[in-house]
Every structure is written in C-alpha cells, then in structure tokens.
C-alpha positions as CSV (number, residue, x, y, z in Angstrom):
1,X,80.6,94.7,130.7
2,X,82.7,91.8,132.8
3,X,86.3,91.6,131.3
4,X,87.4,87.9,130.9
5,X,90.2,88.3,128.1
6,X,93.2,87.7,131.8
7,X,91.9,83.7,132.5
8,X,92.4,82.6,129.1
9,X,95.8,80.9,128.0
10,X,97.3,82.6,125.4
11,X,100.7,83.6,124.0
12,X,101.2,88.0,123.6
13,X,105.0,88.8,120.6
14,X,106.7,91.7,120.4
15,X,103.8,92.9,117.9
16,X,100.7,92.7,120.3
17,X,99.5,89.6,118.2
18,X,97.7,86.8,119.8
19,X,98.0,83.5,119.8
20,X,96.4,80.1,121.7
21,X,98.9,77.8,123.1
22,X,98.2,74.3,124.1
23,X,97.9,73.2,127.8
24,X,100.0,70.6,127.6
25,X,103.2,73.2,126.1
26,X,102.5,74.9,128.9
27,X,103.2,72.3,131.6
28,X,106.7,71.6,129.3
29,X,107.3,75.3,130.5
30,X,106.6,75.0,133.8
31,X,108.4,71.3,133.9
32,X,112.2,73.5,132.0
33,X,111.6,69.7,130.5
34,X,114.0,72.0,127.6
35,X,116.9,72.6,129.6
36,X,118.3,68.6,130.8
37,X,121.4,69.5,132.1
38,X,121.1,67.9,135.6
39,X,119.6,64.7,133.8
40,X,123.3,64.7,132.4
41,X,124.5,63.7,135.8
42,X,123.0,59.6,134.3
43,X,124.8,59.8,131.0
44,X,128.2,59.8,133.9
45,X,126.8,57.8,135.8
46,X,126.5,55.1,132.9
47,X,129.7,55.5,131.4
48,X,131.2,55.1,135.3
49,X,129.6,51.4,135.4
50,X,129.8,50.5,131.8
51,X,132.8,48.9,131.9
52,X,133.4,45.8,132.1
53,X,130.7,45.0,130.3
54,X,128.3,42.9,132.9
55,X,128.7,45.4,135.2
56,X,126.4,47.3,133.3
57,X,124.0,44.8,132.5
58,X,122.2,44.6,136.3
59,X,122.4,48.2,136.8
60,X,120.0,48.8,134.2
61,X,116.7,48.8,134.8
62,X,117.8,51.1,138.3
63,X,119.3,54.0,136.1
64,X,116.4,53.9,133.8
65,X,114.2,54.9,136.3
66,X,115.7,56.3,138.2
67,X,116.2,58.9,135.3
68,X,113.0,59.2,135.0
69,X,111.7,59.9,138.8
70,X,115.2,62.2,138.7
71,X,113.0,64.1,135.8
72,X,109.8,64.1,137.4
73,X,111.5,64.7,140.8
74,X,113.1,68.4,139.0
75,X,109.9,69.3,136.9
76,X,108.6,69.7,140.8
77,X,110.7,71.7,142.0
78,X,111.1,74.3,138.7
79,X,107.4,74.5,139.2
80,X,107.1,75.1,142.5
81,X,109.9,78.1,142.5
82,X,108.5,79.3,139.9
83,X,104.9,79.5,141.6
84,X,106.8,81.1,144.6
85,X,108.3,83.1,142.3
86,X,104.5,84.9,140.4
87,X,103.4,85.2,144.5
88,X,106.1,87.3,145.3
89,X,106.1,89.2,141.9
90,X,110.5,89.2,141.0
91,X,109.6,86.7,137.9
92,X,107.2,89.4,136.8
93,X,109.9,91.7,137.6
94,X,112.7,89.5,136.6
95,X,111.0,88.8,133.5
96,X,108.9,91.5,132.5
97,X,109.3,94.2,129.8
98,X,112.2,96.0,131.2
99,X,113.7,92.3,129.9
100,X,113.3,91.4,126.1
101,X,115.7,88.9,126.5
102,X,115.0,86.4,128.9
103,X,111.5,85.5,126.7
104,X,108.4,85.9,128.0
105,X,106.6,82.8,128.1
106,X,109.4,80.5,129.8
107,X,107.3,81.0,133.2
108,X,103.4,80.1,132.1
109,X,102.7,82.2,135.8
110,X,103.7,85.6,134.7
111,X,102.5,84.9,131.0
112,X,98.3,83.8,132.4
113,X,99.2,80.7,130.5
114,X,98.8,79.1,133.3
115,X,97.3,79.3,137.3
116,X,99.1,79.0,140.0
117,X,96.1,76.6,140.9
118,X,97.5,74.1,137.7
119,X,100.9,74.9,138.8
120,X,100.7,73.4,142.1
121,X,98.7,70.7,141.5
122,X,101.5,70.2,138.3
123,X,104.0,70.2,141.5
124,X,102.5,67.8,143.7
125,X,101.7,65.1,141.2
126,X,105.0,65.5,139.3
127,X,106.1,65.1,143.3
128,X,104.8,62.2,144.1
129,X,105.9,60.1,140.8
130,X,109.3,60.5,141.6
131,X,108.9,58.8,145.1
132,X,107.7,56.4,143.1
133,X,109.6,56.1,140.6
134,X,112.4,56.3,142.6
135,X,111.2,54.2,145.6
136,X,111.1,51.7,142.6
137,X,115.1,51.9,141.7
138,X,115.9,51.4,145.5
139,X,113.3,48.5,145.7
140,X,115.3,47.1,142.8
141,X,118.2,48.7,142.8
142,X,121.3,45.8,142.7
143,X,122.7,47.2,146.3
144,X,121.2,50.1,148.8
145,X,124.0,51.8,150.5
146,X,122.8,53.0,153.3
147,X,124.8,56.8,152.5
148,X,123.5,56.2,149.1
149,X,119.7,55.5,150.3
150,X,120.7,58.7,153.0
151,X,121.4,60.4,149.9
152,X,118.7,59.6,147.4
153,X,116.2,60.3,150.5
154,X,117.8,63.7,151.3
155,X,118.1,65.4,147.9
156,X,114.5,64.5,146.9
157,X,112.8,65.9,150.4
158,X,115.0,69.3,149.8
159,X,114.9,69.1,146.4
160,X,110.9,70.6,146.9
161,X,112.2,72.4,149.4
162,X,114.5,75.2,147.0
163,X,111.3,77.9,146.7
164,X,109.5,76.3,148.5
165,X,108.4,75.1,151.6
166,X,111.3,76.3,153.4
167,X,112.5,77.6,150.2
168,X,116.0,77.2,151.2
169,X,116.8,79.0,147.8
170,X,115.9,82.3,149.5
171,X,117.5,82.1,152.6
172,X,121.1,81.7,151.4
173,X,121.7,78.8,150.0
174,X,120.5,78.4,146.5
175,X,124.1,78.8,145.1
176,X,125.4,75.1,147.4
177,X,122.1,73.3,146.5
178,X,122.6,74.0,142.9
179,X,126.0,72.7,143.2
180,X,125.2,69.5,145.7
181,X,122.3,68.6,143.7
182,X,124.3,67.9,140.7
183,X,127.4,66.1,143.1
184,X,123.6,64.4,144.6
185,X,122.9,63.0,141.1
186,X,126.6,60.9,140.3
187,X,127.4,60.2,143.4
188,X,123.5,58.4,144.9
189,X,123.2,56.5,141.7
190,X,126.1,55.0,141.1
191,X,125.9,54.0,145.0
192,X,122.1,51.6,144.7
193,X,124.5,50.2,141.2
194,X,127.8,49.2,143.1
195,X,127.0,49.5,146.2
196,X,130.6,51.0,146.8
197,X,132.0,54.9,147.3
198,X,134.3,56.0,144.3
199,X,136.8,59.2,145.0
200,X,136.7,59.3,141.2
201,X,133.2,59.2,140.8
202,X,132.8,61.6,144.1
203,X,134.7,64.2,141.9
204,X,133.4,63.4,138.8
205,X,130.1,64.6,140.8
206,X,132.1,68.0,142.3
207,X,132.5,69.0,139.0
208,X,128.8,67.8,137.3
209,X,127.8,69.9,140.0
210,X,129.8,73.2,139.1
211,X,128.1,73.1,135.5
212,X,124.2,73.9,137.1
213,X,126.3,76.6,139.7
214,X,128.6,78.0,137.3
215,X,124.9,78.9,135.1
216,X,123.2,79.6,138.0
217,X,125.5,82.4,139.8
218,X,124.9,84.3,135.9
219,X,121.6,84.2,135.9
220,X,121.7,86.4,139.3
221,X,123.8,88.4,138.3
222,X,121.3,89.6,135.6
223,X,118.3,88.3,138.4
224,X,119.2,91.0,141.3
225,X,116.7,93.5,141.1
226,X,114.4,91.3,141.5
227,X,116.3,88.4,143.6
228,X,116.7,91.9,146.3
229,X,112.9,93.0,145.9
230,X,111.6,89.4,146.7
231,X,114.4,88.8,150.0
232,X,116.0,85.7,147.8
233,X,119.4,85.7,149.3
234,X,122.0,85.2,147.2
235,X,125.1,85.9,146.4
236,X,124.5,88.2,143.6
237,X,122.3,90.2,145.7
238,X,123.7,90.8,148.4
239,X,127.4,91.8,147.4
240,X,128.5,94.6,145.5
241,X,129.1,94.2,141.4
242,X,133.2,94.0,142.1
243,X,132.6,91.7,145.2
244,X,129.8,89.3,142.3
245,X,132.7,89.3,140.2
246,X,135.7,88.2,142.0
247,X,132.7,85.2,144.2
248,X,132.2,83.8,140.2
249,X,135.7,84.0,139.7
250,X,136.7,82.2,142.8
251,X,133.6,79.4,141.7
252,X,135.4,79.1,138.5
253,X,138.9,78.4,139.7
254,X,138.0,76.2,142.0
255,X,136.5,74.3,139.5
256,X,140.2,73.8,138.0
257,X,141.1,73.7,141.3
258,X,139.4,71.0,142.1
259,X,140.3,68.8,139.3
260,X,143.7,69.1,140.0
261,X,143.6,67.6,143.7
262,X,142.6,65.0,142.0
263,X,144.8,64.0,140.1
264,X,147.9,65.0,142.5
265,X,146.0,62.8,145.8
266,X,145.3,59.9,142.9
267,X,141.2,60.2,143.6
268,X,141.6,60.7,139.6
269,X,144.2,59.6,137.2
270,X,147.0,61.4,136.6
271,X,146.1,62.6,133.9
272,X,142.7,63.4,134.7
273,X,143.5,67.3,135.3
274,X,144.8,67.5,131.7
275,X,141.7,65.8,129.9
276,X,139.5,68.0,131.9
277,X,141.6,71.2,130.6
278,X,139.2,71.9,127.4
279,X,136.8,73.2,130.3
280,X,138.6,75.8,132.5
281,X,139.9,77.6,128.8
282,X,136.0,77.6,128.5
283,X,136.0,78.9,131.4
284,X,138.2,81.8,131.5
285,X,136.5,82.7,128.1
286,X,132.9,82.8,129.6
287,X,134.3,84.9,132.9
288,X,135.5,87.4,129.9
289,X,132.3,87.9,128.2
290,X,130.2,88.2,131.7
291,X,133.1,90.9,133.2
292,X,135.7,93.0,132.7
293,X,138.6,93.7,134.3
294,X,137.8,95.8,137.5
295,X,134.6,94.0,137.5
296,X,132.1,95.6,135.5
297,X,129.1,93.7,133.5
298,X,130.0,93.2,130.5
299,X,127.0,91.0,128.1
300,X,125.7,88.6,131.0
301,X,122.9,85.9,129.1
302,X,125.3,86.3,127.1
303,X,128.2,84.2,129.7
304,X,125.0,82.3,131.3
305,X,124.6,80.6,127.5
306,X,128.2,80.2,127.4
307,X,127.6,78.2,130.8
308,X,125.2,75.6,129.4
309,X,127.6,74.8,126.6
310,X,130.5,74.2,128.7
311,X,128.2,72.3,131.2
312,X,127.8,70.7,127.9
313,X,131.1,70.2,127.0
314,X,132.2,68.8,131.3
315,X,129.9,66.1,130.5
316,X,130.9,65.1,127.5
317,X,134.9,65.3,128.9
318,X,133.7,63.2,131.7
319,X,132.9,60.3,130.2
320,X,135.0,60.0,128.3
321,X,137.6,60.0,130.8
322,X,135.5,57.1,132.6
323,X,136.0,54.9,129.6
324,X,139.2,55.9,128.9
325,X,140.1,54.6,133.0
326,X,138.4,51.5,132.9
327,X,139.9,50.4,129.3
328,X,143.7,51.6,130.4
329,X,142.5,50.3,133.6
330,X,142.0,46.8,131.7
331,X,144.5,46.9,130.1
332,X,147.6,47.1,133.1
333,X,145.0,44.3,134.8
334,X,145.9,42.5,131.1
335,X,149.3,43.0,131.2
336,X,149.9,41.6,134.4
C-alpha cells in the first residue's frame, strides 16, 4: 500500500501529535512576516523627513507604497533562500532534531507544509508584486535622483540573487549583503522623497544595516555545519571559532566607531555618538552572551535573539535622533 502521508501539509509536535496547518500560515512562515526588522527602515526615513510637517505631506504616499514593495521583495528573497536551503540540505541540517532550539516549522519546506513548487511560485509572485510597487513608488515620487533610481534597481536585482540564481550569499558576500540591504532601504527612499543625499542619513543607514548583520552572523555561527556541508561561504564557516569570535567582536566595535566618526567629522551632530551609547552597551552584553573570554562559544542562539532587541532599540534611537536634530535645527533658525 502506497504511503501518501508525505504529501500532506502537517505540523509535527515534539510529542508526535500531528495537526493540519493552513496554507496561509505556511506561506506567512515562508515569507518570514514575523521578522519585521528590515521593514523598520521606513520608520527611520519617516522620522528623517517628518519635520517640518510640510516636507512630509507629499512624501507620505511614496513612502507607503515603497514600504509595501519592500515587504514583497524581502518575502521573495527569503522564500527563494528557503528553496535553495531545502535543495542543498542545509536547512534540514540546521533545523533538524540535533537543533531543538530551531523551530522546524519556520522552514515550511523542511516541515513538509509546502512543496518546492509552491515556494517557488510564492517567490516569483511576491517578486513581481514588489517590482510593480517599487515602480509605482518611483513613478509618483516627488524626486527621482539618478543615484536613488540605480540603488532601488540594484537592491531589487541583488535581493533576488541572495541565495537563488547567482547565490551571492553562498559565494562569500552574505555579510556584506545583510548590512548593505539595510543601509539601502534607508538611503534610497530618502532620496526619492527629498531629492538629496544626506551624510547624516547615510550614517543612519549604515547603523541600521549593522542590525541585521549582527544577528545574522550569530545565526551563521550556529549554522556552521550545515553551511559547510552545502558549500555556503560565510566567515563563520571559513574561519576558526576564535577567528569568528574576533570577526564578530570587530563588527560590534565598528558599529560604535561609525557613530563616533560621524559625530567627529560633522556628518552627524556632536551628541549623536552619546545618544547611541545604549546600543553599544547592549552590543557588549550580546557579545558576552555569545562568546566567552578567549573566543570560546557561549549561548549563540540567545545572543542572536538579543541581536533583534538591540536592532529595535537602535531603530528607536535613530528615530529620536532625527526628530531631535530637526527640532534643534528649527530652534536655532528661529533664534537667529
């Protein structure tokens, strides 16, 4: 008798109980809609253009459509990443029984709740939707500087090649991509609604990009075996445990150095590095959770989770920095 149980969308609990899961929920898992950290870029942009109020009004529609397109593009990116991870076996290894702290249901292809064909279809449809929405945002943007148009087009093309097509995350560029994507999602929409380039916004984009980077590298540390077996070239998979710990420590220090350099050079207000000091303190705590003295590994997954918190705190501080800078500028103009 033929067993067709492998074709059924199911959720398997640790105790062996099986219950159905809706396709809608599986697609939401595939699109990682619960991981909204890249989407916070728009809150930073809104804060950067919110004051004076007259500046924001013509930008609101463009930013709303751009954000919606951003959601679809990133859903396509992560869906195609799951397809590749399923095909090469790295997701099965990283989310298998040897990793009980990684929830298998987060990978619908590994859990069997979606088929590769369904995942590919989802990736193509969301990519198309993202392209249309970004096209609309650009068409109706108050400004269309050439550098912003090139950046938007580059983000779209490169995002879809993250783990599919050219598979740039497999070829040693994952860490650069994670940071660059975050920065671009701040800088590009700002250019579309202001028509200008800002050193302060560039600084904020770089710092925003450090967020996904500094929980991504902890994920890579946890996934070394699976990535090596699939030939995925990350710093964690290429270097020694001590070398990886040093790399993450240098990245954490570089985040602080970015804010310091911006304050010293005048790209950001003098007080900006002090304003962002809570992020530095939280990064130290994150690092000491993930690594012990000497570079030995600590609780990597707990450190990864703390990375999300640090990123969200940093985003709130960036929003506050924009509003404070605008208020101080307005006050100085009024007093002059």
